[in-house]
N, C-alpha and C positions, 0 to 999 in steps of 0.2 A: 216462581212459586214451585215448591217441591210437590211433585205429583205422584212419586213412586211409593210413598208411605214408609220408606226405609228409615231406620233410626241409626244413629251413630253410637257405638258402644265406647264409653270412656272419653275423656277429653272434651274438646269443644266441637259442637256440631256447626259447621260453617254456615248452614242455612238458618241458624238461630241468631247469628251475629247481626246486630242492627246498627246502621248508621243513623244517629239521632240528629235531625236537622231542625234547628231552632231559629225562629224569627222573633225579633224584639219589637216593642211598640214604636221605637224610634226608626224602624225600618232596617236595622242591621240584622246580623245573624251570626250564628256560630254552629259548630258541629261537634259531636261527641260520639260515643259508642255506647252500646247496651247489649244485653243478651236476652233473648226471648225465653222466658221461664214458664210460660203456659200458652194456651191458644190465643189469649187476648192480653198478655202482659209482657212488658220489657223492664228489666232491672237496669238502672243506669246510675250515674252519679248526680247528686242534687245540683252541684255547681254547673252542670251541663244545661239544666232546664230552669235554673233560677231566673225569675223575671221574664219568662218566655211569654210572648203574645200568641205564638203558634208553635206546634211541634209536629213533625213528620217522622215516622220510622221507615227506614228503607232496608230491605233485605236483598241479599244476592246482588249487591250493587254492580252495575255495568256487566251483568251476565244475562244470558237469555231468560233466566227464570226471575229476573228482578221484579220486585213489586214494592209498593209503599202504601202507607195509610196515615191518615191524620190520627194524632194521639193526644191524650190529656194526662196531666199529672194527677194520678189517683191517690198517691200517698208519698210523703217525703219526710225526711228527718235531717235537718241541717247539721246536727252534732255528729252524725256518722257519715254525712255526705252521700246519702242513699235516696233514690227516688224510684217509684214504680209508675210506669206509664201504661195506660190501657188504650186499646185500639180494636177496631173491628177487622178480623182477618178477611182476606179476599173471598169473594163468593166461590164456592166449590173447593176451597182449600182443604187439604187433608188435616184432620186434627193433630195437634202437637201435644205429646205427653208432657205433663209437668216436669220441669227440671228437678233433679234430685239434690237435696241439700243435706248437710250433715252438721254435726256438732263435734268439735275436737275436745276430747277429754283433757283435763289439766293435771292428770295424775300419773302420766307416764311420758317417757322420752319418745318422740316420734318425729319423723321428717316426712311431710306430706307433699306430694306433687301438686302444683297449681298451674292453671293455664289462663291466660288473658289474651284478649284481642281488641284492637282498636284502630282508629284512623288518626294517628298523630300528625301534627303540622309538619314535622320533619320528613314525612313521607309524601308531601305534596308533589304531584307530577302534573304534566300537561298532556292532554289528548292530542291527537294529530291535528285537530282543528284549533288548538291553542287554548281550549278551555281547561281550567285547573280541576284536579280531583285529588283526593287523598287515598293512597294505597293502603291496604290492610297490613297491619303489623301484628304478628303473633309473638307473645312473650311467655316462655315457660320458666317456671321457677319452683321454689319450695317454701314451705312454712315450717318452722321449727316449733313444735307444740309448746315447749316450755318458755319460749321467748315472750316477753311482755306479760308474764303470768299475773303480775299485780294489777295491771290496768285492764286485762281482758281483751286486748287488741291483738290483731295479727301482724306479724312482721314477715313480709314477703321478700324473699331474696331472689333477684333476677339477674342473670349475667348481663354485663354491659352490652348493648346492641353493637353490632359491627358498624364500621364507618359506612355512611350512606354515600354510595358512589355518585348519586345525582346531585349532591350538595357540594359546591365549590369549597376548596380548602385554602387556608392561608398559612403563614408561618407559625401561627399559634396552634394549628391543628384543629381549629373550630370552623364551623360554617362561616363564610365571609359575607354575611348579609348586613351587618351593622358595624359602625366604628367601634373599636379601632381597626377592625379587620375588613371594613367595607371597601368599595371600589377605590382604587388609588392608594391603598395602604401598602406599605413596604414591609 
């Protein structure tokens, strides 16, 4: 938990990045990411929490300041794949200022910087004790204000991520986890 009360100016505040941990009624689970937009709310994708039996949000994962809380889906919209989770912050936590949002005008040419972070499957690693975890990935890109003007949606351009050195490669240049690139493939 952040205790210094400092704020990050511009870009992503790493202390607001949430790992969203979902359990299902069948006993399975999945993980996603979100961003803490207020003292008690995390913005995430609806597909991450769809059909969830339980949700936890974890901040500062595997760091000394790590903390987590049970969360509930307070609002969602399937058509835009957005959900808001609410949770009770840790006792004694310093208040978090609401994240700033803006609206892009559709009347001028502009290229706006955007930042995203998450815990993708391709960043899965193993701790020294063998337990798996997902490393954080930061993606920086841009939105061209006039793209998708008719539909009112955003088109985010992000450079292709560098090759993941922890993922084995094969002759196809892809990860070698499944046929035809799996074990024994030539």
